C-alpha positions as CSV (number, residue, x, y, z in Angstrom):
1,M,-12.5,11.7,15.5
2,G,-14.2,9.2,12.9
3,S,-17.6,11.4,13.1
4,G,-15.6,14.9,13.0
5,S,-14.9,17.4,9.7
6,H,-12.4,16.2,7.2
7,Y,-11.2,18.2,4.4
8,F,-10.6,15.3,1.7
9,S,-13.6,13.3,1.3
10,H,-11.9,9.8,0.1
11,R,-9.9,8.8,3.2
12,S,-8.5,5.3,2.0
13,C,-6.4,2.8,3.9
14,Y,-4.9,0.6,1.8
15,V,-4.0,-3.1,3.9
16,N,-1.4,-4.7,1.1
17,F,-1.3,-8.8,2.5
18,G,0.1,-10.0,-1.1
19,E,2.6,-13.1,-0.7
20,H,5.7,-11.0,-0.9
21,L,4.6,-9.0,2.0
22,Q,3.4,-11.4,4.1
23,N,3.9,-10.8,7.9
24,H,3.1,-10.8,11.5
25,W,1.8,-7.8,12.1
26,N,-0.1,-8.7,8.6
27,V,-3.1,-10.7,7.6
28,N,-2.9,-13.8,6.2
29,L,-5.5,-14.6,4.1
30,F,-4.0,-17.5,1.4
31,Y,-2.7,-20.1,3.4
32,P,-5.1,-21.9,6.4
33,G,-2.8,-23.8,9.1
34,A,-0.3,-20.9,8.1
35,P,0.1,-18.1,11.7
36,N,-1.7,-14.8,11.3
37,R,-5.2,-15.7,9.9
38,W,-7.4,-13.1,11.3
39,T,-11.1,-13.5,12.6
40,L,-14.1,-12.0,11.9
41,E,-14.2,-10.4,14.9
42,D,-10.3,-9.0,14.6
43,W,-11.2,-7.3,11.1
44,R,-14.3,-5.8,13.2
45,R,-11.7,-4.1,15.3
46,F,-9.3,-3.2,12.7
47,L,-12.4,-1.9,10.9
48,A,-13.6,0.2,14.3
49,M,-10.3,1.9,14.8
50,L,-9.9,3.3,10.6
51,E,-13.2,4.4,12.0
52,A,-12.0,6.3,15.1
53,F,-8.8,7.6,13.0
54,G,-11.0,9.0,10.0
55,F,-10.8,6.6,7.5
56,N,-14.1,6.0,5.4
57,C,-12.5,3.8,3.2
58,F,-11.1,0.2,3.5
59,E,-8.6,-0.9,0.7
60,Y,-7.2,-4.0,-0.5
61,W,-5.9,-6.0,-3.5
62,L,-6.9,-8.7,-5.1
63,T,-3.4,-10.5,-5.5
64,P,-2.4,-12.6,-8.3
65,T,-2.3,-15.5,-6.1
66,L,-6.4,-15.6,-6.4
67,Y,-6.6,-14.1,-9.4
68,D,-5.4,-17.0,-11.6
69,R,-7.9,-20.2,-13.1
70,P,-8.6,-22.0,-10.4
71,A,-10.8,-19.1,-9.1
72,L,-13.1,-19.1,-12.1
73,D,-14.0,-23.0,-11.0
74,G,-15.2,-21.2,-7.3
75,G,-14.2,-23.4,-4.9
76,G,-10.8,-23.6,-2.2
77,T,-8.9,-20.6,-1.5
78,C,-10.6,-18.2,-3.4
79,A,-14.1,-18.9,-2.2
80,E,-12.9,-18.8,0.6
81,F,-11.3,-15.2,0.9
82,A,-14.5,-13.6,-1.2
83,A,-17.0,-15.4,2.0
84,T,-14.2,-13.4,4.0
85,L,-14.0,-10.3,2.5
86,R,-17.9,-10.3,1.5
87,A,-18.1,-10.1,5.5
88,V,-15.2,-7.5,5.9
89,T,-17.4,-5.2,3.5
90,D,-20.6,-6.2,5.8
91,A,-19.0,-5.1,8.4
92,A,-17.2,-2.3,7.0
93,H,-20.7,-1.2,5.7
94,A,-22.6,-1.0,9.7
95,L,-20.1,0.9,10.4
96,G,-20.4,3.7,7.5
97,L,-17.6,3.0,5.7
98,Q,-16.5,2.1,2.6
99,T,-14.8,-1.2,0.5
100,K,-12.2,-0.6,-2.1
101,L,-10.6,-3.5,-4.3
102,L,-7.6,-3.0,-6.3
103,C,-6.2,-5.3,-9.2
104,A,-3.8,-5.4,-11.6
105,P,-6.2,-7.4,-14.3
106,N,-3.6,-9.1,-16.5
107,T,-1.1,-10.6,-13.4
108,I,-1.9,-13.8,-13.3
109,G,-1.3,-16.8,-10.5
110,P,1.7,-17.0,-7.8
111,E,4.0,-16.5,-10.4
112,W,2.8,-13.1,-11.6
113,F,2.4,-14.1,-15.5
114,F,1.4,-11.4,-17.7
115,A,-1.2,-11.6,-20.2
116,C,-1.3,-10.3,-23.5
117,P,-4.9,-8.4,-23.8
118,N,-3.7,-8.6,-27.6
119,E,-3.7,-12.3,-27.7
120,A,-7.1,-13.7,-28.0
121,E,-6.1,-16.2,-24.5
122,G,-5.1,-14.2,-22.7
123,M,-8.1,-11.5,-23.6
124,D,-10.7,-13.9,-22.6
125,L,-8.7,-15.4,-19.7
126,I,-8.1,-11.7,-17.9
127,A,-12.3,-10.9,-18.8
128,R,-13.5,-14.6,-17.5
129,L,-11.3,-13.6,-14.3
130,W,-12.6,-10.0,-13.9
131,R,-16.3,-11.1,-14.2
132,R,-15.9,-14.0,-11.9
133,W,-14.5,-11.6,-9.3
134,M,-16.7,-8.7,-9.7
135,R,-19.8,-11.4,-9.9
136,A,-18.2,-13.1,-6.0
137,L,-17.4,-9.4,-4.6
138,S,-20.4,-7.5,-6.0
139,G,-20.9,-5.7,-3.0
140,T,-17.6,-3.7,-3.2
141,D,-18.4,-0.1,-2.8
142,I,-15.3,1.3,-5.5
143,V,-13.1,-1.1,-7.7
144,G,-10.1,0.0,-8.3
145,I,-8.5,-0.9,-12.2
146,F,-4.7,-0.6,-11.7
147,P,-2.3,-0.3,-14.2
148,G,0.4,-3.1,-13.0
149,D,3.6,-2.9,-10.5
150,P,3.2,-6.0,-11.1
151,G,1.9,-6.3,-14.8
152,G,1.5,-4.7,-17.7
153,C,2.9,-5.7,-21.0
154,N,4.6,-4.6,-24.0
155,R,4.0,-7.7,-26.2
156,N,2.4,-7.8,-29.1
157,G,2.0,-4.0,-30.0
158,C,0.8,-3.7,-26.2
159,T,1.1,0.0,-25.6
160,H,0.2,2.5,-22.7
161,E,-3.5,2.7,-25.2
162,T,-3.6,-0.8,-24.8
163,F,-4.1,-0.2,-20.9
164,V,-7.3,2.7,-21.6
165,D,-8.7,0.5,-23.2
166,L,-8.4,-3.0,-21.7
167,A,-9.9,-0.4,-18.4
168,L,-12.9,0.8,-20.6
169,R,-13.7,-3.1,-21.3
170,L,-13.4,-4.5,-17.7
171,A,-15.3,-1.0,-16.5
172,E,-18.3,-2.1,-18.1
173,V,-17.8,-5.5,-17.1
174,T,-17.5,-4.1,-13.8
175,K,-21.1,-2.2,-13.7
176,R,-22.9,-5.4,-15.2
177,E,-22.0,-7.5,-12.3
178,N,-21.9,-4.4,-9.6
179,P,-23.8,-1.5,-10.9
180,A,-23.4,0.4,-7.8
181,A,-20.0,-0.1,-7.1
182,R,-17.9,3.2,-8.6
183,V,-14.7,2.6,-11.0
184,E,-11.5,4.1,-10.3
185,I,-8.5,4.2,-13.0
186,G,-5.2,4.3,-11.5
187,T,-2.4,6.0,-13.2
188,W,0.3,5.2,-11.1
189,G,3.8,5.7,-12.3
190,T,5.6,7.1,-15.8
191,P,2.0,6.3,-16.6
192,F,1.3,3.8,-17.0
193,S,3.4,1.1,-14.9
194,G,4.2,-2.0,-17.2
195,W,2.6,-0.7,-19.9
196,G,4.3,0.2,-23.9
197,A,7.8,2.2,-23.2
198,D,7.5,1.9,-19.2
199,L,8.3,-1.4,-19.7
200,R,11.8,-2.3,-20.6
201,E,12.3,-4.6,-23.8
202,T,13.4,-7.8,-22.7
203,P,14.5,-10.6,-26.0
204,G,11.8,-13.5,-26.5
205,W,10.1,-12.1,-23.1
206,D,7.1,-15.2,-22.5
207,G,5.4,-13.0,-19.9
208,S,7.1,-14.0,-17.1
209,W,7.8,-12.5,-14.2
210,A,11.1,-14.0,-13.5
211,Q,12.5,-13.5,-17.2
212,V,11.3,-9.9,-17.0
213,I,12.8,-9.1,-14.3
214,D,16.0,-11.0,-14.7
215,P,19.0,-8.6,-14.1
216,K,21.0,-9.8,-17.4
217,H,18.3,-7.6,-19.3
218,A,19.2,-4.4,-17.3
219,T,20.2,-1.5,-19.1
220,P,21.6,2.1,-18.4
221,E,18.7,3.5,-19.8
222,A,16.9,1.1,-18.4
223,P,17.7,-0.2,-15.4
224,A,14.5,-1.4,-13.9
225,H,11.5,-3.4,-15.3
226,I,9.2,-0.7,-14.9
227,W,9.5,3.0,-14.1
228,N,10.8,3.8,-17.6
229,G,8.7,6.2,-19.3
230,K,10.1,9.3,-20.1
231,P,8.1,13.1,-19.3
232,A,7.0,12.4,-23.5
233,R,5.7,9.2,-23.2
234,A,4.0,10.6,-20.1
235,Q,2.4,13.1,-22.1
236,A,1.6,10.3,-25.1
237,A,-0.5,8.6,-22.0
238,M,-2.5,10.9,-20.3
239,E,-3.4,13.2,-23.2
240,Y,-5.3,9.4,-24.7
241,L,-6.7,9.1,-21.2
242,L,-7.9,12.5,-21.5
243,K,-9.1,11.7,-25.0
244,R,-10.8,8.6,-23.3
245,L,-12.3,9.0,-20.3
246,P,-15.4,10.7,-21.0
247,E,-16.6,7.3,-22.5
248,F,-15.9,5.6,-18.6
249,P,-18.9,5.4,-16.6
250,D,-19.7,9.3,-14.6
251,D,-19.1,7.9,-11.2
252,S,-16.3,7.0,-12.0
253,L,-12.7,8.0,-10.1
254,V,-9.1,8.8,-11.5
255,S,-5.9,8.1,-9.1
256,I,-3.6,10.3,-10.2
257,N,-0.2,12.0,-7.6
258,L,1.5,15.0,-7.8
259,G,4.3,13.3,-10.0
260,F,5.2,10.0,-11.5
261,S,7.6,8.6,-10.3
262,P,7.1,6.1,-7.6
263,D,7.1,8.7,-4.5
264,G,4.6,10.6,-6.4
265,D,7.2,13.4,-7.0
266,A,8.6,14.8,-10.3
267,T,12.3,12.8,-10.2
268,M,10.5,10.1,-13.1
269,G,7.8,11.2,-15.8
270,G,7.3,15.0,-14.8
271,D,5.3,16.6,-13.1
272,A,1.5,15.2,-12.7
273,R,0.3,18.4,-11.3
274,G,-1.5,20.0,-14.2
275,W,-2.7,16.6,-16.0
276,A,-4.4,16.3,-12.2
277,R,-6.1,19.0,-12.9
278,E,-6.9,18.5,-16.5
279,V,-8.2,15.2,-15.4
280,A,-10.3,17.2,-12.9
281,R,-12.2,18.5,-15.3
282,I,-13.7,15.6,-16.2
283,R,-14.3,12.8,-13.5
284,P,-13.2,13.4,-9.3
285,I,-9.0,12.7,-8.8
286,T,-7.7,11.0,-5.9
287,T,-4.1,10.8,-5.2
288,W,-2.0,6.7,-4.6
289,D,0.9,7.9,-2.4
290,Y,2.2,4.0,-2.1
291,S,5.7,4.8,0.1
292,L,3.7,8.0,1.5
293,D,3.4,6.5,5.0
294,E,5.0,3.1,4.8
295,G,8.0,1.2,2.5
296,E,8.4,-1.9,1.7
297,L,10.6,-4.4,3.0
298,V,11.7,-4.1,6.1
299,N,9.0,-3.7,8.8
300,Y,9.1,-1.5,11.7
301,P,7.6,1.4,13.3
302,H,7.3,4.4,11.2
303,W,7.6,8.3,11.6
304,R,7.1,9.6,8.3
305,L,4.8,12.5,9.6
306,P,5.7,16.0,8.3
307,R,6.3,14.5,4.8
308,M,2.4,12.9,5.4
309,S,1.1,16.1,6.1
310,A,3.3,18.5,3.5
311,H,1.6,16.1,0.2
312,R,-1.9,16.9,1.9
313,R,-1.2,20.2,1.6
314,E,0.4,20.0,-1.7
315,E,-2.7,17.9,-2.6
316,R,-4.8,20.7,-1.7
317,A,-2.7,23.6,-3.1
318,A,-2.5,21.8,-6.8
319,A,-5.7,20.8,-7.9
320,P,-9.0,20.2,-6.1
321,Y,-8.2,16.2,-4.9
322,I,-10.7,14.8,-3.0
323,G,-8.9,12.2,-1.2
324,G,-6.6,9.4,-1.7
325,M,-5.0,6.7,0.2
326,S,-2.6,5.6,3.1
327,Y,-0.8,2.2,2.6
328,T,0.2,-0.5,5.4
329,M,1.6,-3.8,5.1
330,T,2.1,-3.2,9.0
331,P,-2.0,-2.9,10.1
332,K,-0.8,-4.5,13.5
333,L,2.3,-2.7,14.3
334,N,2.0,1.0,12.6
335,L,-0.5,2.3,14.2
336,L,0.5,6.1,14.7
337,T,1.0,6.8,11.1
338,L,-2.7,5.4,10.6
339,Y,-3.9,7.6,13.1
340,A,-1.4,10.4,12.0
341,A,-2.4,9.7,7.8
342,G,-6.4,10.4,10.0
343,R,-5.7,13.6,11.0
344,F,-3.9,14.8,8.3
345,F,-7.0,14.6,5.9
346,A,-8.9,15.4,8.3
347,D,-6.9,19.0,8.9
348,P,-4.1,18.8,6.2
349,D,-1.9,22.3,8.8
350,A,-2.0,19.4,11.3
351,D,1.8,19.9,13.5
352,P,3.4,16.2,13.2
353,D,4.9,16.9,16.4
354,L,1.6,17.4,18.4
355,V,0.1,15.1,16.4
356,S,2.1,12.8,17.4
357,R,2.2,13.4,21.3
358,E,-1.5,13.3,20.9
359,F,-1.9,9.6,19.9
360,C,0.8,8.7,22.9
361,A,-0.9,10.9,25.1
362,Q,-4.2,8.8,24.7
363,V,-2.6,5.4,24.6
364,F,0.1,5.4,27.1
365,G,-0.6,8.4,29.2
366,E,0.1,12.1,29.0
367,E,2.9,11.8,31.1
368,H,4.4,9.8,28.2
369,A,3.4,12.0,25.5
370,A,6.8,12.2,24.8
371,I,7.1,8.9,23.2
372,G,5.3,10.5,20.2
373,E,9.1,13.0,19.8
374,L,11.3,9.4,20.0
375,F,9.2,7.6,17.6
376,E,11.2,10.1,15.1
377,A,14.7,7.8,16.0
378,F,13.0,4.9,14.5
379,E,13.4,6.5,11.2
380,V,16.5,5.5,10.6
381,V,16.0,2.5,8.0
382,P,17.2,3.1,4.2
383,G,14.3,2.5,1.9
384,W,11.4,3.1,-0.6
385,G,9.6,6.4,0.5
386,H,12.8,7.5,3.4
387,Y,13.1,11.3,3.5
388,P,14.2,11.8,6.9
389,R,13.9,15.1,8.7
390,R,16.7,15.2,10.2
391,Q,20.0,12.8,10.4
392,W,21.2,11.5,14.0
393,S,24.3,10.5,15.3
394,K,24.8,7.7,17.2
395,E,25.3,9.0,20.6
396,M,22.1,10.8,19.9
397,L,20.1,8.2,19.3
398,V,20.9,5.7,21.9
399,A,20.3,8.4,24.3
400,K,16.9,8.1,22.6
401,Y,16.4,4.5,22.1
402,R,17.4,4.7,26.1
403,E,14.5,6.9,26.7
404,L,11.8,5.8,24.3
405,G,12.6,2.2,25.8
406,E,12.0,3.5,29.5
407,R,9.1,5.5,28.9
408,L,7.6,2.3,27.3
409,E,8.5,-0.3,30.3
410,A,7.1,2.5,32.7
411,A,3.4,3.2,30.6
412,D,0.1,1.6,31.2
413,T,-2.0,0.8,28.4
414,S,-4.4,0.2,30.8
415,R,-6.2,3.6,30.1
416,C,-6.0,4.0,26.4
417,S,-8.9,5.9,25.2
418,L,-8.0,5.1,21.5
419,P,-9.9,1.3,20.0
420,L,-6.4,-0.2,19.3
421,F,-5.9,-3.2,17.3
422,P,-4.1,-5.5,18.8
423,D,-4.8,-4.1,22.7
424,P,-2.7,-1.0,23.7
425,E,-0.6,-3.6,25.6
426,T,0.7,-5.5,22.7
427,Y,1.4,-2.4,20.9
428,R,3.1,-1.6,24.0
429,Q,5.0,-4.9,24.0
430,D,5.7,-4.6,20.2
431,L,7.7,-1.3,19.9
432,L,9.4,-1.9,23.0
433,W,10.9,-5.0,21.5
434,F,11.8,-2.4,18.4
435,A,13.6,-0.8,21.1
436,R,15.5,-2.5,22.3
437,R,17.2,-4.3,19.2
438,F,17.5,-0.3,17.8
439,H,19.7,0.6,20.9
440,E,21.8,-3.2,20.8
441,M,22.6,-1.7,16.8
442,A,23.1,1.9,17.5
443,G,25.5,0.7,20.6
444,A,28.8,-0.9,20.3
445,N,29.8,-4.4,18.5
446,P,25.9,-5.5,18.5
447,D,25.6,-9.5,17.4
448,R,23.7,-8.4,13.9
449,E,23.4,-12.2,13.3
450,R,21.6,-12.8,16.9
451,I,18.9,-9.7,15.4
452,R,19.1,-11.2,12.0
453,R,17.9,-14.5,13.1
454,E,15.3,-12.7,16.2
455,Y,13.7,-10.6,13.5
456,W,12.9,-13.3,10.8
457,A,11.3,-15.2,13.8
458,K,9.5,-12.1,15.1
459,S,8.8,-10.5,11.5
460,L,8.9,-13.0,9.0
461,A,8.9,-16.4,10.4
462,I,5.4,-17.5,8.4
463,Y,7.4,-18.0,5.5
464,D,8.6,-21.0,7.3
465,A,5.3,-22.3,6.9
466,I,4.1,-20.6,3.5
467,P,5.5,-20.6,0.2
468,M,8.2,-17.4,-0.8
469,S,6.5,-15.2,-3.0
470,A,7.7,-15.1,-6.9
471,D,9.2,-11.7,-5.6
472,P,11.7,-13.2,-3.0
473,R,12.7,-10.1,-1.2
474,A,11.1,-10.7,2.6
475,E,14.8,-13.1,2.1
476,A,16.8,-9.7,2.3
477,A,14.5,-8.0,4.6
478,A,16.2,-9.8,7.8
479,R,19.8,-9.3,6.8
480,Q,19.0,-5.2,6.1
481,F,17.1,-5.2,9.6
482,S,20.3,-6.5,11.2
483,Q,22.6,-3.7,9.0
484,I,20.3,-0.8,10.4
485,L,23.0,1.7,12.1
486,V,25.8,0.1,10.7
């Protein structure tokens, strides 16, 4: 599929390996001696799979743990990360893929401090860190200047205009250090996430993540620390971006979704389609629908294919999008999702059910193509981006999980015709593990405490060996998994 024609020219797979999203199926780039490290050969296999699935760009986050003062010295974990990503970029280029880094430029360190660009010290630190990383990763093809989440500021008069002005300054730095790179300006939500009125007011805020998310500061008008911009604010932000956009490099991109909510719709901040068309008159546009393919927190085999294909068709109809991004925090588990995302970039009209069967026939054999239909039974976990096509009774789910388990047990992956990473048999065993746990939780009197412990051991045990993130949602993930179908 990698060499075929595609409707969208920009087809990015974003792997978020952030500190708060570590798990058995993700890559650990920060903690030597802890599990889930990948070799360069692992990376080559992963990139080869992406190319075969139809992607042409690998996207990653320059996480706050690395975007910190120790990086200015150029040693330790930062140097190792830079060397690894340079090698990954070389491997991607050998396959005809691009690489793209994403960075929220004012989110500093493992505690996620939000530096203020309207303070001389804060702006100096941002500029030095940006220059250091643009130099260290100078072979990167696309540099995404991302507003926040985490990140942003409303101290010292910071507004949405501050982000655009900062992005202009950092675009200049990027071009000096890496002239061939394209800059992508992110709008994200209620735009721009975390800047000015999108970030709730926190009395005496010192820029710390812990203080800004403290529930005691929540109000009915601003229940979350971000996503508080209303349509009028989105209008002001987009008008300012349009005003300054011609000053960005001629080959710049702008990332703008169909809507300004976390799910890329118009439920917060308003509809973005008209703005997308206006931006596209000046610079090419992409989408960044973070929760379209996979949510955060609980790791399981996703099946969000109808919504994925629908969004690709909506983008085609709404504005001259050149492409978008498919997100994962489980790159070694959600292989069907990645395959389907590649197919929908190629053909937004592809049928989700046929795509599922097509994938499973190639992996498990034509006689087990029905595993693709059974995948839908996994999509019963409430959370970010969860919009199931149908509601299942427990009786139906018990039957579906039983059949899924039986088919996975009988499947022979030795004839797999796709270059999967991990190997097809490991993938089959992981799916079987989930099928058995979902079957138990759909049945009578499951031992949910035992399931919680098993899920922790299977998915999140890396946190027994590394620090818990400043965003400690991993601690809730095992409990939520054990409560599926409660």
